C-alpha positions in Angstrom: -69.6 17.5 -0.4 -69.7 18.2 -4.3 -66.4 19.9 -3.9 -64.2 17.1 -3.0 -65.9 15.0 -5.6 -64.6 17.4 -8.4 -61.4 17.3 -6.9 -61.0 13.4 -7.0 -62.3 13.6 -10.6 -59.4 16.3 -11.1 -56.7 14.1 -10.0 -57.7 10.6 -12.2 -58.0 12.8 -14.9 -54.6 14.5 -14.5 -53.4 10.6 -13.9 -54.5 9.4 -17.0 -52.9 12.1 -19.1 -49.7 11.4 -17.0 -50.3 7.6 -17.6 -51.2 8.1 -21.4 -47.7 10.6 -22.2 -46.0 7.8 -20.5 -47.4 5.1 -22.4 -46.6 7.3 -25.9 -43.0 7.8 -24.6 -42.5 4.2 -23.7 -43.8 3.4 -27.4 -41.5 6.2 -29.4 -38.3 4.8 -27.3 -39.5 1.0 -28.2 -39.5 2.5 -31.7 -36.2 4.2 -31.6 -34.6 1.4 -30.1 -35.6 -0.9 -32.8 -34.9 1.4 -35.5 -31.4 1.3 -34.2 -31.0 -2.0 -33.8 -32.3 -2.6 -37.3 -29.8 -0.1 -38.6 -26.8 -2.1 -36.9 -27.8 -4.8 -38.5 -28.2 -3.8 -41.7 -24.8 -1.9 -41.1 -23.0 -5.0 -40.0 -24.1 -7.2 -43.0 -22.7 -4.1 -44.9 -19.7 -4.3 -43.2 -19.5 -7.9 -43.4 -20.3 -8.1 -47.1 -17.7 -5.4 -48.1 -14.7 -7.1 -46.1 -15.8 -10.7 -47.6 -15.5 -8.6 -51.0 -11.8 -7.2 -50.3 -10.8 -10.4 -48.7 -11.8 -12.3 -51.9 -8.8 -14.3 -53.6 -8.3 -16.6 -56.3 -8.7 -20.2 -55.6 -5.6 -21.0 -57.5 -2.6 -18.3 -56.5 -4.6 -16.6 -53.6 -4.3 -13.4 -55.1 -6.7 -10.7 -54.2 -9.3 -11.0 -57.2 -8.3 -7.1 -58.2 -4.7 -8.2 -58.4 -1.3 -8.6 -56.4 -0.2 -6.1 -54.2 3.4 -6.2 -54.7 5.6 -8.9 -56.4 8.7 -10.7 -55.0 10.4 -12.8 -57.7 13.2 -14.6 -56.6 15.7 -16.4 -58.8 18.2 -19.3 -57.3 20.9 -20.1 -59.2 21.6 -23.9 -58.3 23.7 -24.9 -60.9 26.4 -25.3 -58.2 24.1 -26.5 -55.3 24.4 -24.4 -52.3 25.9 -25.9 -49.0 23.7 -26.9 -46.2 24.8 -23.4 -44.0 24.1 -21.3 -47.2 20.7 -23.0 -47.7 19.9 -22.6 -44.2 20.7 -19.2 -44.6 18.7 -18.5 -47.8 15.3 -20.0 -46.0 15.5 -17.9 -42.8 16.2 -14.7 -45.3 13.4 -15.5 -47.3 11.0 -16.5 -44.3 11.6 -12.9 -42.5 11.1 -11.4 -45.8 7.4 -13.3 -46.4 6.7 -12.5 -42.7 7.5 -8.6 -43.5 5.5 -8.8 -46.6 1.9 -7.8 -47.0 -1.3 -9.7 -47.5 -1.4 -10.1 -51.4 1.9 -9.9 -52.1 2.7 -12.2 -55.1 6.2 -14.7 -54.3 7.2 -15.9 -57.3 10.2 -18.4 -57.2 12.4 -19.7 -60.5 15.8 -21.5 -61.0 18.5 -20.6 -63.4 19.3 -24.4 -65.5 21.0 -25.5 -68.3 17.9 -27.0 -69.4 14.9 -24.3 -70.7 11.8 -26.5 -69.5 13.0 -26.0 -66.0 12.9 -22.2 -66.4 9.9 -20.3 -65.2 8.0 -20.2 -62.2 7.7 -23.6 -60.0 6.3 -21.5 -57.4 3.8 -18.5 -57.7 1.4 -17.7 -55.0 0.5 -14.3 -53.1 0.7 -14.5 -49.2 -2.8 -14.8 -47.9 -4.7 -13.6 -44.9 -2.6 -15.4 -41.6 -4.9 -16.3 -38.8 -3.4 -13.3 -36.8 -4.5 -10.9 -39.4 -8.1 -11.7 -39.6 -11.3 -10.4 -38.4 -12.6 -12.5 -35.5 -15.8 -11.1 -35.5 -16.5 -12.3 -39.1 -13.9 -15.2 -40.2 -12.6 -18.5 -38.6 -8.8 -17.8 -37.6 -8.1 -21.6 -37.8 -9.3 -21.8 -41.4 -7.1 -18.9 -42.1 -4.4 -20.8 -40.3 -4.7 -23.6 -41.7 -4.8 -21.9 -45.5 -1.8 -19.9 -45.0 -0.2 -22.9 -43.7 -1.4 -25.8 -45.9 -2.0 -24.0 -49.3 1.0 -21.1 -49.2 3.9 -22.2 -47.1 3.9 -26.0 -47.3 3.8 -25.8 -50.7 6.3 -23.3 -51.1 8.9 -24.9 -48.8 8.5 -28.2 -50.7 9.2 -26.5 -53.9 12.3 -25.0 -52.7 13.5 -28.7 -51.0 13.3 -30.0 -54.3 15.2 -27.3 -56.0 17.9 -27.7 -53.8 18.1 -31.1 -54.8 19.6 -30.1 -58.0 23.0 -31.2 -59.0 26.3 -29.1 -60.9 25.6 -27.7 -64.3 28.0 -27.3 -67.0 26.3 -23.6 -67.5 24.9 -20.9 -66.0 22.5 -19.0 -68.3 21.8 -16.4 -65.9 20.3 -13.6 -68.2 17.9 -16.4 -70.1 16.4 -17.7 -66.8 15.4 -14.5 -65.4 13.9 -13.3 -68.1 11.9 -16.8 -68.9 10.8 -16.5 -64.9 9.7 -12.6 -65.2 7.8 -13.2 -68.3 6.2 -16.3 -66.5 5.3 -14.3 -63.2 1.8 -13.8 -63.3 0.5 -9.8 -63.5 4.4 -9.0 -62.9 4.4 -6.1 -65.1 1.6 -4.6 -64.4 1.9 -4.9 -60.3 3.5 -1.5 -58.6 5.8 -2.7 -55.8 8.0 -5.1 -57.4 11.4 -7.0 -56.3 13.9 -9.0 -57.9 15.9 -11.3 -55.5 18.5 -13.2 -57.5 20.6 -15.9 -55.5 23.8 -16.4 -57.4 27.3 -16.3 -57.7 26.6 -13.9 -61.3 29.0 -15.7 -63.3 26.9 -15.9 -66.6 27.8 -19.0 -68.7 26.2 -19.5 -72.2 26.1 -19.2 -75.4 25.0 -15.9 -75.3 27.9 -14.8 -73.0 30.2 -16.6 -70.6 32.7 -14.6 -68.2 34.7 -17.9 -68.6 35.5 -17.1 -72.2 37.1 -13.7 -70.3 33.4 -11.7 -71.8 32.0 -8.5 -70.9 29.9 -5.8 -71.8 31.5 -4.7 -74.8 31.2 -8.4 -76.1 27.7 -8.5 -75.3 27.1 -5.1 -77.2 29.2 -5.9 -80.3 27.3 -9.4 -80.8 24.4 -7.0 -80.6 22.5 -9.6 -78.0 21.7 -6.5 -76.1 19.1 -6.1 -78.4 17.4 -9.1 -76.9 17.0 -7.3 -73.6 13.2 -7.5 -72.5 13.3 -4.0 -70.6 10.5 -5.1 -68.4 12.1 -4.1 -65.3 11.4 -0.7 -65.2 11.5 0.5 -61.5 12.1 -3.0 -59.6 14.0 -3.1 -57.1 17.0 -5.6 -56.7 18.8 -7.6 -53.9 21.5 -10.2 -54.7 21.9 -12.4 -52.3 25.6 -13.0 -53.5 27.3 -16.6 -53.6 31.2 -16.6 -53.1 32.8 -18.5 -55.9 36.3 -18.1 -54.7 37.5 -21.2 -57.2 36.3 -19.7 -60.2 38.6 -19.3 -63.0 37.3 -15.9 -64.7 40.0 -13.5 -64.9 38.9 -10.1 -64.4 36.4 -10.3 -61.6 35.8 -6.4 -62.2 34.5 -7.2 -65.8 31.7 -9.4 -63.7 30.4 -6.2 -61.7 30.8 -3.6 -64.1 28.3 -6.0 -66.9 25.4 -6.4 -64.4 25.7 -2.8 -63.4 25.3 -1.7 -66.9 22.9 -4.8 -67.4 20.5 -3.8 -64.5 21.0 -0.2 -65.7 19.7 -1.3 -69.2 16.7 -3.1 -68.1 15.3 0.3 -66.0 15.6 -1.5 -62.6 16.1 1.1 -59.2 19.1 3.0 -59.3 20.6 1.5 -56.2 20.5 -2.2 -55.0 21.6 -4.2 -52.3 24.1 -6.9 -52.3 24.7 -9.4 -49.5 26.7 -12.4 -48.9 25.5 -15.7 -48.6 28.9 -16.9 -47.1 29.0 -20.5 -45.2 32.1 -19.2 -42.3 
């Protein structure tokens, strides 16, 4: 009778060992789970903080705190107002360019005017994140959309509409207005990917130079006015949205093209630039 009791005792001892081992393994398993969860939480907070810093922007310009990722400077020559068709084409083209530009691109808009007080950047803000670009896990898409529309697109459209209401002027100081806009655009000279867009008939007409007086590059260099060139367009890409002025009495049109080719070359722009017609037929 003693032997059966010993067997039961052995079985109970073995069961207790298995139960103890299972308890230890369970404790270790829960410990691993807790460590993994804590690591994930800490990692999530770290990634969220990193993303928050990467998305931090200036409250006024909407530019990344480390500076714009690129710049597009747009000069509008409205000394002869655009037709409605040309204005619509311009807004469509500009809208497409903005949509395809990366977040953080600085858009600066200015105007050619005979009044120097109108020169400079009328609008200068960076393209912020859109609702589609944001991370829904840590950002509110509706807030991003409101910022994009209310603080970027709406002020831009209001500025353009106001500029389009200009009346015909007697002079067109394109060079002077251009330099005022470039120098008045924040971070333009230090930003890498830079573009210059000029919407104009390119008929310079000021005391410095006037194609209406049949003055060209030779006259410009003889008067030593070329020494005033700022040279701050180094490696800038240029797009000309050219407005046809068929009634302009300027003598030799080739003089106009030759002048601007030499002007942009002297300013250090990229070798080739894009020229498009902003017609209305």
